[in-house]
C-alpha positions, 0 to 999 in steps of 0.5 A: 734268714734274709733272701735277695732276689735279683729281677732281670728283664727276660729278653729285653721286654720289660715286663716278664721277669725271672728272678734267682734266689741267691741265697735261698736255704733252709738249714737244718741242725741236728746231733749226730753223737753225744757219747763223751766228749766226740766230734773233733777233727771231723771231715764229711763225705757223701757216696753216689747213693747219698749216704752221708759219711762221717769220720772224727775224733773220740777224745773221751778219757782214756777211749781215744780213737778214731770214729765214724758215723753214717747214714743213708739218704733221708732222716734214718738214725745215725749208725756209729762205729769206733773204728780204730781204737787206741789211745792217741789216735783218730786226730785230723781224720780226712775222709774220701769215698772212691767210684764203688762207694768204698770208704777211705779215711786218713788219720793220725796219731801216736803211731804215725799216719793211718789209713782205715777202708771199708768196702762196705759196711758189713766187710769190716775195717782194714788198717794200714800205716802210712807213715810211721812217723812218731808224730804227724798232725793235719793230715789230707786225703785224695782219691784219683780216678783209678781210686789210688789214695794220695795223702799229705801231712805235716811231719812234726818229729823235729823242727823245721815242720815238713810237708810231706806226701804219701801215694798209695800203690796196690795197697802200699803207702811211699812216701816222699818229702814235698817241702823240707825247707819251710817250716809248714802247717795246714795242709790240704790236697786236691788231684786235677783231671790229669792226675796233677797232684796240688798241695796248699800249705802255710809256711809260717816263717812269715805265714806265706800261703804256698801251693806245691804240685806235680804229675802223678809218680816220680818227679820234683815238687814245683812250689809257689807262694800264692799270697805272701804273709799273715795267712793260714787255714788254706783248703784246696779244691780243683774244679772240672776245668781243672781251674784250682781254688784256695780258701785261707784266712788272711790276717792281714784283713782278718778275713777269709781271703780266696785264691784263684788260678785258672788253668793254664793261666799261670796267674793267681787272682785274689780277693777278700770274702766280705762278711767273714771277720776272725773266720777259722777253720773253713772247709771248701766244695765244688758243686756240678756249676763249679760254684763254690761252697765254704763252711767256717766258724765265725769267732766272733760269736761262735757261729757256723756259717757258709758262703757261696758264689757261682763260677767265675772269679770276682762273682758275688758271695753271700753269706748265711748263718748255718748254726747261730746258737754259738756252740762252735768255741771258744774250743773250736775245731775242723769244719767240713762241707760236702755236696751230694748228686744234686748239690745238696750241702752237708756240713759236719762240725764240733759243738764245743760247748757240749762236746758233741759230733753235729750235722747241718744240711740244706739245699739251694732252691729256685724261685719260679718265674712270675710276671710283674704288672706293668707299674713301678714298684720300689720294694715288697718286704714279705715275711723277712723277704726283701725282693728289689726290681727296676722296671724297664721304662718305655 
């Protein structure tokens, strides 16, 4: 790991400096579940008590189904449960935690889209049908401030594949069509502070990245194109100021693209994230300061990588390697990222070589303030750490 420090003058004085380490993360990687072929389509969330919760698919033999792993803060063993266990379920899982730390999981299979709910670990699992449509793919779940569930998914029953949306009111799910014209893949959902629903997806006619939105409740969807042609794998998030963020693979540049819509502006800004060539399956999370955190698979060497930038469009991205063992391919599956109450980073992913669910965590750490001598120094190299600064001339 190479840590890059930015040295800035303090109050214009030139002898006292403050350092900010832009990539000071030590990653821990471990196996969560290795019983059979497990870990595809994982999704991760963190409770208010910093309990880590992961939903994922079990592809083992005739036991295909939805599984769920959790553990409290610290390095205690994982608890693993079989939540919904019949042939062909548990694909494309998406997890969300409500305000009472209740567990909500959306997934799909041969019997349509399902919702699994646990109020507590001891209460058992309640499974409901979101949409009984036989063939559905790529589900995503978000909760509003009242803990109502909102889901999006692709109805692949017939051509064209259409984007659908489902809303849970008092335990009953209702669904509607978002876009019946586009031939769609790769949905993702987020909700802003005004309960406006935002869905990102790709129209594979030209692989346009699209954004659909509407206020919660009855009404029609507004659909716009964010980026034209050659896009895939979009993931959407909304920050505390209701700014919208979408990360996706821009295949024109073969790198991750990032689209940003400032609240109230009506105009998307876009950029390419460097050092992300041949990226696959990105996931996005936003911290308390509205900094952007991503994880993704680098298909050049099948490593798991992480990218971060502070709040504000145009701020610099840094990219780091989370798992360099090359186990994320050649048959990759989704990655997922979440942040805990102290903005600690948690990632779930599939080890495609050993067919097991893996987990990584890390904490971005600040570098303490220190003083520099009144001499001109061009650089210091200590234990793979590079420090570069410029002293103000008197």
